[in-house]
N, C-alpha and C positions, 0 to 999 in steps of 0.2 A: 631222228637222232635223239639221244638222251643226254641228261645232265652228266657232265664230266667226260663225255666222249670227245676224242681228239680228232682234229683234221690236220693232216700233215702235207705241206707243200715242199717236197724234196728239192734241194738245190736252189731255193728261191730266197734265201737269206741274204745278208750283206754280200755284195759282189765287189771283189777287189782283184786286180790282175795277178797279184802274188798269192792269193788265198783261194782255197776251194770254197765255194759258197755253202753256207749252212742251210739247215731246214727251217722253215717257219712252221710252228705248231700252234694251232688255235684250240683252246680247251673251252667247250661250251659250258656256260653257267646259266642254268635254268632259273628264271625269276618266278616268284609266286604271282599268281593272278587273282584279282579280287573275286572273280566269278567262277573260274574253272580250275580244276586240279587235274594233273596229268597222271595217267597210269599207262605206260608204254605208248601206244598210239591212240589210246582212248582219252577223251576229255570227260571229266565228271563234273556235274553241277547240281546244285540243290535248287528246288523250286517250291515256293510256298503256295498253297491253295487254301481258299476259304472253304468252309464245310459245304456251302451251297455249290461251289465250283466242283468239289470232289464228287458230289452226288448228282448234280444236274448238268455237268459238262462245262467246258470252258474253251476259250480261244486265247492263246498267249503268244507273245513274240519273244524270240531269243536273238540277241545280237552276237554274231560269231566273231572269232578272232580277226577274220579278214573283213570285218565291218558289214557283212551281209545281214539281213534280217530274215530269220526263219519264223514261220507261223506254225504252231502246233495246235491241234484240235482234239478235244475229247467230246464225243457226242453225248447228248442227254441219254441217261440210262446206262452208260458205260462208267461204272463207279471206279474212281481212282482212290485207293486206300492210303492211309498214312504209312509211310516207309515203302510204298510201291516204287519199283525201279523200271523205267522204260528207256529205250534208246533209239537214236536216229543213225542209221548206217551211213558211212561215208562223210560224216561231219566232225570227225576227230582230227588228230594230227596226221600229217603225211607220213607214209612209210619210208624208211631209210632206203635210198637208191631207187625209189619208185614214187615220186612226188604226186602222181595222179591217183594213187591208191591211198585212201585215208581210213583211219580207225573210226570208232563209234563215238557219238556224243551221248553219254549216259546221264539220264536225269533221275535224281532221287527226290521223291515228292514228300513234302511235309504238310500235313493238313492241319490248319489252325482251327481249333474248336473254340466256341464262345466261352467266356468265363462263367456266365450265368444266363439262364433263360427265364422268362416270365412264366408262371404256372399255366396261363392260358395257352401260350405257345407250346408248352410240353404236351398239353391235352391234344392240340391239333397234330403235333408230330406223332403221338401215339396212334392216332387214327390213320395217318398217312403211311407210316413206315411199317414194314413187316416186323412181327414180334414173335418170340418163341413162347409167349404166354407168361402168366404169373407163376412164380415159383411157390410151391406149397411149403409153408413154414411150420415145422413141428411145434407142438405146444411147449416142449421143454427147451426150445432154442433160447440162447442168451443174446441179449442186445449188445452190440459192440459199436463203439464210436469210431468212425472212419475219419482220419485227419490227413492233411497234406504231409508228405514225407520230407523230413529235413535230415540229410545225412550227417549234419554236424551236431544235432541235438543228441543228448544222452538218453538212453533208454531208461524209463522209470518203471519199476516193477510194482504191480499191485499184488501184494502178498495175499495168498489165499490159504485155505486149509490144506491144499495139496502141496504147498511149498515145503521143502525139506529144511530142517534146522541147519543143516550143513551149508546151505547156500547163503547164510547171513554172514557175509565176509567182514563186516565192520564191528561185530560184537566181541566182547571179552570172552576168552576161552577158559574154562574151569575144568579141572580133572577131578573126578570123584575119588575119595580115598577108599580103599578096600581093606577090610579087617580079616 
């Protein structure tokens, strides 16, 4: 059943000998859950993994809505990438008029990366992890500074010889006189 769906009990309302009994109507109001989101008969959850878990495997438990504990396993060598989505069949919500059939439990993975690594660790990782090799940098390449993105910060222009005079929005405009 879904949010807003009605269940009607015909003729089960107030019963009085002089009146025909009315209907009882129950309207379902789905409440938010801290761990699961519902999509039809599927339940969706997010699970965080450490980088080591995503690369080397893990075993984690999930507490279901009916208080059972499920164990999920990713074996070493089976890499779970950031934003990967996996599912467990039959662990979602029961289907309408067929409570023994259930939807899927969908798990969206979020891999946590470390904020920083020691240079010695980086060297060890470069030896252990596959690499596509070093990129060849042309002699005329320009060095650019990579910064954290802040969507609320204003863009600052570094004017160069290629910028047009028309792009200077804040300056005073002067028209030349022609004779």
